[in-house]
PAZAPA-4460 file (N, C-alpha, C; in steps of 0.05 Angstrom, whole numbers, plus 32768, in hexadecimal, padded with zeros to 4 digits):
% residues 225
    n_x    n_y    n_z   ca_x   ca_y   ca_z    c_x    c_y    c_z   seq   type   mol
   8A25   8369   810B   8A0B   835C   810F   8A06   8357   812D     1      X     A
   8A1A   834B   813B   8A17   8345   8157   8A14   835F   8167     2      X     A
   8A26   8372   8163   8A26   838B   8172   8A0C   839B   816D     3      X     A
   8A02   839A   8155   89EB   83AB   814D   89D0   839F   8155     4      X     A
   89CD   8385   8153   89B3   8379   8157   89B2   8362   816B     5      X     A
   89C3   834E   8167   89C2   8336   8177   89C7   833C   8194     6      X     A
   89DA   834D   819A   89E1   8354   81B6   89C9   8360   81C4     7      X     A
   89B9   8371   81B7   89A2   837D   81C3   898C   8368   81C8     8      X     A
   8988   8355   81B6   8974   8340   81BA   897C   832F   81D2     9      X     A
   8995   8327   81D4   899F   8317   81EB   899B   8327   8205    10      X     A
   89A1   8341   8204   899D   8351   821C   8980   8351   8226    11      X     A
   896D   8354   8214   8951   8354   821B   8949   8339   8227    12      X     A
   8951   8323   821B   894A   8309   8225   8956   8304   8241    13      X     A
   896F   830B   8244   897D   8307   825E   8971   8319   8274    14      X     A
   896A   8332   826D   895E   8344   8280   8943   833A   828A    15      X     A
   8933   8330   8278   8918   8326   827F   891B   830D   8291    16      X     A
   892D   82FB   828A   8932   82E3   829A   893C   82EB   82B6    17      X     A
   894F   82FE   82B7   895B   8306   82D0   8946   8313   82E3    18      X     A
   8934   8323   82D8   8920   8330   82E8   890D   831B   82F4    19      X     A
   8905   8307   82E4   88F3   82F2   82ED   8901   82E1   8303    20      X     A
   891A   82DB   8300   8928   82CA   8313   8930   82D9   832C    21      X     A
   893A   82F1   8329   8946   8300   8340   8932   830F   8351    22      X     A
   891A   8315   8346   8907   8325   8356   8902   831A   8372    23      X     A
   88FD   8300   8375   88F8   82F5   8391   8910   82F9   83A3    24      X     A
   8928   82F8   8398   8940   82FB   83A9   8946   8318   83B0    25      X     A
   893A   832A   83A1   893F   8346   83A6   892D   8352   83BC    26      X     A
   8917   8343   83C2   8905   834D   83D6   8912   8351   83F1    27      X     A
   8922   833D   83FC   8930   8342   8415   8943   8359   8415    28      X     A
   8950   835E   83FE   8962   8375   83FB   8952   838F   83FD    29      X     A
   893C   8390   83EF   892B   83A8   83F0   8922   83AE   840D    30      X     A
   8919   8399   841B   8910   839C   8437   8927   83A6   8448    31      X     A
   893F   8399   8444   8956   83A1   8454   895E   83BE   8450    32      X     A
   895D   83C7   8437   8964   83E3   8431   894F   83F7   843C    33      X     A
   8936   83EF   843C   8921   8400   8447   8923   8403   8465    34      X     A
   892F   83EF   8472   8931   83EF   848F   894B   83FA   849A    35      X     A
   895E   83FF   8488   8979   8408   8491   8981   8421   8482    36      X     A
   8998   842C   8489   89A4   8443   847B   8991   845A   8479    37      X     A
   898D   8465   8461   897C   847B   845D   8960   8472   8452    38      X     A
   895B   8458   8454   8941   844D   844E   8938   8450   8431    39      X     A
   894A   844F   841F   8943   8450   8402   8950   8438   83F4    40      X     A
   8943   842F   83DF   894B   8416   83D2   895C   841A   83BA    41      X     A
   8953   842A   83A7   8961   842D   838E   8970   8448   838C    42      X     A
   8987   8446   837F   8998   845D   837C   8999   8463   835E    43      X     A
   8991   847B   8356   8992   8483   833A   89A7   8498   8336    44      X     A
   89B8   8494   8323   89CE   84A7   831F   89D3   84AA   8301    45      X     A
   89D9   84C2   82F8   89DE   84C7   82DC   89F9   84BC   82D5    46      X     A
   89FA   84AC   82C0   8A13   84A1   82B5   8A15   84A7   8297    47      X     A
   8A2C   84A4   828C   8A30   84A8   826F   8A2A   848D   8261    48      X     A
   8A1A   848E   824C   8A11   8476   823F   8A17   8475   8222    49      X     A
   8A07   8465   8214   8A0B   8460   81F7   8A0D   847A   81E7    50      X     A
   8A22   847C   81D7   8A27   8494   81C6   8A2B   84AD   81D8    51      X     A
   8A35   84A9   81F0   8A3B   84BE   8203   8A22   84CE   820D    52      X     A
   8A0B   84C1   820B   89F3   84CE   8215   89EE   84C5   8232    53      X     A
   89E7   84D8   8244   89E2   84D1   8260   89C9   84C0   8264    54      X     A
   89C9   84B0   8279   89B1   84A0   8281   89B2   849D   829F    55      X     A
   899C   8494   82AB   899A   848F   82C7   899E   8471   82CD    56      X     A
   89B3   846B   82DC   89B9   844F   82E3   89AA   8447   82FC    57      X     A
   89A0   842E   82FD   8993   8422   8314   89A6   8412   8324    58      X     A
   89A7   8416   833E   89B6   8405   8351   89A8   8403   836B    59      X     A
   89AE   83EF   837B   89A5   83EF   8396   89B5   8404   83A5    60      X     A
   89A9   8412   83B7   89B6   8427   83C6   89CB   841B   83D9    61      X     A
   89E3   8425   83D8   89F8   841C   83E9   8A06   8432   83F9    62      X     A
   8A02   844B   83F0   8A0F   8462   83FC   89FB   8478   8403    63      X     A
   8A04   848A   8414   89F2   84A1   841B   89EA   84B0   8402    64      X     A
   89D2   84BB   8402   89C8   84CA   83EB   89DB   84E1   83E3    65      X     A
   89E7   84EE   83F7   89F8   8505   83F1   8A15   84FD   83EB    66      X     A
   8A1B   84E3   83E8   8A36   84DA   83E5   8A46   84E7   83CE    67      X     A
   8A39   84ED   83B6   8A49   84FB   83A1   8A55   8516   83AA    68      X     A
   8A49   8522   83BE   8A52   853C   83C8   8A63   8539   83E1    69      X     A
   8A67   8521   83EA   8A76   851C   8403   8A90   850D   83FD    70      X     A
   8AA4   8510   840E   8ABD   8501   840D   8ACB   8502   83F2    71      X     A
   8ACF   84EB   83E6   8ADE   84E9   83CD   8ACC   84EA   83B5    72      X     A
   8AB3   84F2   83B8   8AA1   84F6   83A1   8A9B   84DD   8392    73      X     A
   8AA2   84DC   8379   8A9C   84C5   8367   8AAD   84AD   836D    74      X     A
   8AC2   84B0   837D   8AD4   8499   8384   8ACC   848D   839E    75      X     A
   8ACC   8473   839F   8AC5   8465   83B8   8ADE   8457   83C3    76      X     A
   8AE2   845A   83DE   8AF9   844F   83EB   8AF1   8436   83FB    77      X     A
   8B05   8426   8402   8B00   8410   8414   8AF6   841B   842F    78      X     A
   8AE2   840E   843A   8AD6   8417   8453   8ACC   8434   8451    79      X     A
   8AC2   843B   843B   8AB9   8456   8437   8AA3   845D   844B    80      X     A
   8AA6   8473   845A   8A92   847A   846E   8A77   8481   8463    81      X     A
   8A75   8485   8449   8A5B   848C   843D   8A4A   8473   8438    82      X     A
   8A56   845B   843B   8A47   8443   8437   8A32   843F   844C    83      X     A
   8A1A   8436   8444   8A04   8430   8457   8A08   8414   8462    84      X     A
   89F8   840C   8477   89FC   83F2   8484   89FE   83DA   8471    85      X     A
   89ED   83D8   845D   89ED   83C2   844A   89FF   83C7   8432    86      X     A
   8A09   83DF   8430   8A18   83E8   8418   8A31   83D8   8412    87      X     A
   8A41   83D2   8426   8A5A   83C4   8422   8A55   83A8   8417    88      X     A
   8A42   839A   8422   8A3B   837F   8418   8A31   8380   83FC    89      X     A
   8A1F   8392   83F6   8A13   8394   83DC   8A28   839A   83C6    90      X     A
   8A3A   83AC   83CD   8A4F   83B3   83BA   8A63   839C   83B6    91      X     A
   8A6B   838F   83CC   8A7F   837A   83CA   8A75   8363   83B9    92      X     A
   8A5C   835C   83BD   8A50   8345   83AE   8A45   834E   8393    93      X     A
   8A45   8368   838D   8A3B   8373   8374   8A1D   8371   8372    94      X     A
   8A0F   836A   8388   89F2   8368   8388   89E6   8383   8382    95      X     A
   89F4   8399   838A   89E9   83B4   8385   89E6   83BA   8367    96      X     A
   89F3   83AA   8356   89F1   83AE   8339   89D8   83A1   832C    97      X     A
   89CA   838F   833B   89B4   8380   8330   899E   8391   8323    98      X     A
   8996   83A7   8330   8981   83B7   8323   8987   83C2   8308    99      X     A
   89A0   83C0   82FF   89A7   83C9   82E4   899B   83B8   82CE   100      X     A
   898F   83A1   82D6   8981   8392   82C2   8969   83A2   82B7   101      X     A
   895F   83B5   82C7   894A   83C7   82BD   8955   83DA   82A8   102      X     A
   896E   83E3   82AC   897B   83F3   8297   897E   83E4   827D   103      X     A
   8985   83CA   8280   8988   83B9   8269   896D   83B6   825A   104      X     A
   8958   83B2   8269   893E   83AF   825E   8935   83C8   824F   105      X     A
   893C   83DF   825A   8935   83F9   824E   8947   8400   8236   106      X     A
   895E   83F3   8234   896F   83F8   821D   8986   840C   8222   107      X     A
   8988   8415   823B   899E   8428   8241   89B8   841A   8248   108      X     A
   89B6   83FF   824D   89CE   83F0   8254   89CC   83D5   8246   109      X     A
   89E3   83C7   8247   89E5   83AC   823D   89EE   839A   8254   110      X     A
   89EC   8380   8251   89F7   836E   8266   8A15   8371   8267   111      X     A
   8A22   8372   8250   8A3F   8375   824F   8A46   838E   823E   112      X     A
   8A58   839F   8249   8A5F   83B7   823B   8A73   83C8   824B   113      X     A
   8A79   83DF   8241   8A8B   83F1   8250   8A7F   83FA   826B   114      X     A
   8A90   83FF   827E   8A86   8408   8298   8A78   8423   8296   115      X     A
   8A60   8426   82A0   8A52   8440   829F   8A5E   8453   82B4   116      X     A
   8A68   8469   82AB   8A76   847C   82BD   8A66   8495   82C2   117      X     A
   8A6B   84A2   82D9   8A61   84BC   82DD   8A70   84D0   82CB   118      X     A
   8A64   84E6   82C5   8A70   84FA   82B3   8A8B   8503   82BD   119      X     A
   8A8E   8507   82D7   8AA7   8510   82E2   8ABE   84FC   82DD   120      X     A
   8AB8   84E3   82DD   8ACC   84CE   82D8   8AD0   84CA   82BA   121      X     A
   8ABB   84CC   82AB   8ABD   84CA   828E   8ACF   84DF   8282   122      X     A
   8ACF   84F7   828E   8ADF   850D   8284   8AFD   850A   8289   123      X     A
   8B04   84F5   829A   8B20   84F0   829F   8B2D   84E2   8287   124      X     A
   8B1C   84D7   8275   8B27   84CA   825D   8B30   84DF   8249   125      X     A
   8B45   84DA   823A   8B4B   84EC   8224   8B34   84ED   8210   126      X     A
   8B31   8502   8201   8B1B   8505   81EE   8B19   84EE   81DA   127      X     A
   8B30   84E4   81D1   8B30   84CE   81BD   8B23   84B5   81C9   128      X     A
   8B27   84B0   81E2   8B1B   8499   81EF   8AFD   849E   81F4   129      X     A
   8AF6   84B6   81FC   8ADA   84BD   8202   8AC9   84B9   81E9   130      X     A
   8AD5   84BD   81D1   8AC6   84BA   81B8   8AC0   849C   81B2   131      X     A
   8ACF   848A   81BE   8ACC   846E   81B7   8AC0   845B   81CC   132      X     A
   8AC3   8463   81E6   8ABC   8451   81FC   8A9F   8447   81FA   133      X     A
   8A8C   8459   81F4   8A70   8452   81F5   8A64   844F   81D9   134      X     A
   8A73   8442   81C7   8A69   843B   81AD   8A57   8422   81AF   135      X     A
   8A55   8417   81C7   8A42   8402   81CE   8A36   840A   81E9   136      X     A
   8A1F   83FE   81EF   8A12   8405   8208   8A23   83FD   8220   137      X     A
   8A23   840D   8236   8A32   8405   824E   8A26   83EC   825A   138      X     A
   8A36   83DC   8268   8A2D   83C2   8272   8A2B   83C0   8290   139      X     A
   8A1B   83AD   8299   8A1A   83A5   82B5   8A36   839B   82BD   140      X     A
   8A41   838B   82AB   8A5D   8382   82AE   8A6C   8387   8295   141      X     A
   8A86   8383   8296   8A97   8389   827F   8AB4   8387   8288   142      X     A
   8AC6   838A   8276   8AE2   8388   827D   8AEB   839D   8291   143      X     A
   8AE1   83B5   828F   8AE8   83CA   82A2   8ADD   83C4   82BE   144      X     A
   8AC4   83BA   82BF   8AB8   83B3   82D9   8AC7   839C   82E6   145      X     A
   8ACF   8389   82D6   8ADD   8371   82E0   8AF9   8378   82EB   146      X     A
   8B09   8386   82DB   8B24   838D   82E3   8B23   83A0   82FB   147      X     A
   8B10   83B2   82FB   8B0F   83C6   8311   8AFA   83BF   8325   148      X     A
   8AF6   83A4   832A   8AE3   839B   833D   8AEA   83A3   835A   149      X     A
   8B04   83A8   835F   8B0C   83B1   837A   8B1B   83CB   8378   150      X     A
   8B10   83DD   8369   8B1C   83F7   8364   8B21   8406   837F   151      X     A
   8B0F   8402   8392   8B11   8410   83AB   8B2B   8409   83B9   152      X     A
   8B34   83F0   83B7   8B4D   83E7   83C3   8B65   83F6   83B8   153      X     A
   8B67   83F7   839D   8B7D   8405   8391   8B7E   8423   8399   154      X     A
   8B67   842F   8399   8B66   844C   83A0   8B6D   8450   83BD   155      X     A
   8B62   843F   83CF   8B67   8443   83EB   8B84   843E   83F3   156      X     A
   8B91   842B   83E5   8BAC   8423   83ED   8BC2   8430   83DD   157      X     A
   8BBB   8443   83CB   8BCF   844F   83B9   8BE2   8461   83C7   158      X     A
   8BDA   846D   83DD   8BEB   8481   83EB   8BEA   849C   83DD   159      X     A
   8BDA   849F   83C8   8BD8   84B8   83B9   8BBC   84C4   83BE   160      X     A
   8BB9   84DD   83B6   8B9E   84E9   83B6   8B8C   84D7   83A4   161      X     A
   8B75   84CF   83AD   8B64   84BD   839E   8B5E   84C6   8381   162      X     A
   8B58   84E0   837E   8B51   84EB   8364   8B6A   84EC   8352   163      X     A
   8B81   84F2   835D   8B9A   84F2   834D   8BA1   84D6   8344   164      X     A
   8B9E   84C3   8356   8BA5   84A7   834F   8B91   849D   8339   165      X     A
   8B78   84A4   833C   8B64   849C   8328   8B6A   84A8   830D   166      X     A
   8B71   84C1   830C   8B76   84CF   82F3   8B90   84C5   82E6   167      X     A
   8BA4   84BF   82F6   8BBE   84B8   82EC   8BC1   849A   82E3   168      X     A
   8BB4   8488   82F3   8BB8   846C   82EE   8B9E   845D   82E7   169      X     A
   8B88   8462   82F5   8B70   8452   82F1   8B62   845A   82D7   170      X     A
   8B5C   8474   82D3   8B4D   847D   82BB   8B5B   8474   82A1   171      X     A
   8B76   8478   829E   8B82   8470   8285   8B7F   8452   827F   172      X     A
   8B81   8442   8294   8B7F   8425   8290   8B62   841D   828A   173      X     A
   8B4F   842A   8298   8B33   8425   8292   8B2D   842B   8275   174      X     A
   8B37   8441   826C   8B33   8449   8250   8B3E   8434   823C   175      X     A
   8B57   842B   8242   8B64   8417   8231   8B53   83FD   8230   176      X     A
   8B49   83F5   8247   8B39   83DC   8248   8B1F   83DF   8238   177      X     A
   8B12   83F6   823B   8AF9   83F9   822D   8AFD   83FC   820E   178      X     A
   8B13   8407   8206   8B19   8408   81E9   8B1E   83EC   81DF   179      X     A
   8B2C   83DC   81F0   8B30   83C0   81E8   8B15   83B2   81E4   180      X     A
   8B02   83B7   81F6   8AE8   83AA   81F3   8ADA   83B3   81D9   181      X     A
   8ADB   83CC   81D3   8ACE   83D6   81BA   8ADA   83C9   81A1   182      X     A
   8AF4   83C2   81A3   8B01   83B6   818C   8AFE   8398   818B   183      X     A
   8AF2   838C   81A1   8AF0   836F   81A2   8AD4   8365   81A9   184      X     A
   8AC0   8376   81A5   8AA5   836E   81AB   8A9D   8356   8199   185      X     A
   8A93   8341   81A7   8A88   832A   8199   8A78   831A   81AD   186      X     A
   8A69   8307   81A4   8A5A   82F5   81B6   8A6D   82E6   81C8   187      X     A
   8A82   82DC   81BD   8A96   82CC   81CD   8AA2   82DE   81E2   188      X     A
   8AAA   82F6   81DB   8AB6   8308   81EF   8AA3   830D   8206   189      X     A
   8A89   8313   81FF   8A75   8318   8214   8A71   8300   8226   190      X     A
   8A6F   82E8   821A   8A6C   82D0   822B   8A83   82CD   823E   191      X     A
   8A9C   82D1   8234   8AB3   82CE   8245   8AB3   82E3   825B   192      X     A
   8AA9   82FB   8255   8AA8   8310   826A   8A94   830A   827F   193      X     A
   8A7D   82FD   8278   8A6A   82F5   828C   8A75   82DF   829E   194      X     A
   8A83   82CC   8292   8A91   82B7   82A1   8AA5   82C3   82B4   195      X     A
   8AB5   82D6   82AA   8AC9   82E3   82BB   8ABC   82F2   82D3   196      X     A
   8AA5   82FE   82CD   8A97   830D   82E2   8A8F   82FB   82F9   197      X     A
   8A83   82E4   82F3   8A7B   82D1   8307   8A93   82C7   8316   198      X     A
   8AA8   82C1   8307   8AC0   82B6   8313   8ACE   82C9   8327   199      X     A
   8AD0   82E2   831F   8ADF   82F5   8331   8ACD   82FD   8349   200      X     A
   8AB3   82FA   8348   8AA2   82FE   835F   8AA8   82E8   8374   201      X     A
   8AAB   82CF   8369   8AB1   82B8   837B   8ACE   82B8   8384   202      X     A
   8AE0   82C0   8372   8AFD   82C0   8378   8B08   82DC   8371   203      X     A
   8B06   82EF   8383   8B0C   830C   837D   8B28   8311   8374   204      X     A
   8B3B   8301   837C   8B57   8306   8374   8B60   82F7   835B   205      X     A
   8B4D   82EA   834E   8B54   82DB   8336   8B5D   82ED   831F   206      X     A
   8B70   82E2   8310   8B7A   82F0   82F8   8B6E   82E3   82DE   207      X     A
   8B58   82D5   82E1   8B4B   82C8   82CA   8B47   82DA   82B2   208      X     A
   8B3E   82F3   82B5   8B3A   8304   829E   8B53   8307   828C   209      X     A
   8B6B   8308   8299   8B84   830B   828A   8B8B   82F0   827C   210      X     A
   8B81   82DA   8286   8B86   82C0   8279   8B72   82BC   8263   211      X     A
   8B59   82C5   8267   8B45   82C3   8252   8B4B   82D5   823A   212      X     A
   8B56   82ED   8240   8B5B   8301   822C   8B78   8309   822E   213      X     A
   8B8A   82FA   8222   8BA7   82FF   8225   8BB0   8318   8216   214      X     A
   8B9E   8324   8206   8BA5   833C   81F7   8B9C   8355   8205   215      X     A
   8B92   8353   821E   8B8A   836B   822D   8BA1   837F   8231   216      X     A
   8B9C   8399   8231   8BB1   83AC   8237   8BBE   83A5   8252   217      X     A
   8BD8   83A8   8253   8BE7   83A1   826C   8BDF   83B3   8283   218      X     A
   8BDC   83A7   829A   8BD5   83B5   82B2   8BED   83C6   82BC   219      X     A
   8BE8   83DF   82C2   8BFE   83F0   82CD   8C09   83E4   82E8   220      X     A
   8C22   83E8   82ED   8C2F   83DD   8305   8C20   83E7   831E   221      X     A
   8C17   8400   831D   8C09   840C   8334   8BEF   83FE   833B   222      X     A
   8BE4   83EE   8329   8BCB   83E0   832D   8BCF   83C2   8332   223      X     A
   8BE7   83BA   8336   8BEC   839E   833D   8BE8   839A   835B   224      X     A
   8BE3   8381   8362   8BDE   837B   837F   8BF8   8381   838F   225      X     A
***
């Protein structure tokens, strides 16, 4: 009942409230983006969505338009040279994610759900996981987004080829976390994940998610601080 109907009703209400409240605060960001970098505001990219169907995700622009074809492609590193002047701040504070409330309003995303991935990263999952990850709409936040909030740090400091490290350690753990979410979707779980999201933005090194959800899959040694 919650997953099928109530979750969508809550999403619509929260998206409408968020748009009304956040619009005045987004105006300075829009102006800043128009005056810096490549002078564009929104970034649209195809991601894998509900039932594995592609959709266009909305974000504030943080990287060069050609970034998917430059450097490490779909992977972002610490101090990535493809970041535009405001990009680092927007990504660190997660403000770049705010336009996704439009995706929520349109029904392609939820407030809480699995992390929406590019096809190239989605294909790193084994087929069995690909069949299950998007049995609910991808979310602005979620367990994958929370745990991998500083993914750039792990990739940059691994000492391995970024794509090899991602395939060997990050992708399998992302998959395990998202399967955990599919098996534990509930109103209480979603509320806890929203609380965790706010908390880790304020305290980036907090381990609160593992205390809130002590049954989470164990983090690989390679991903520990």
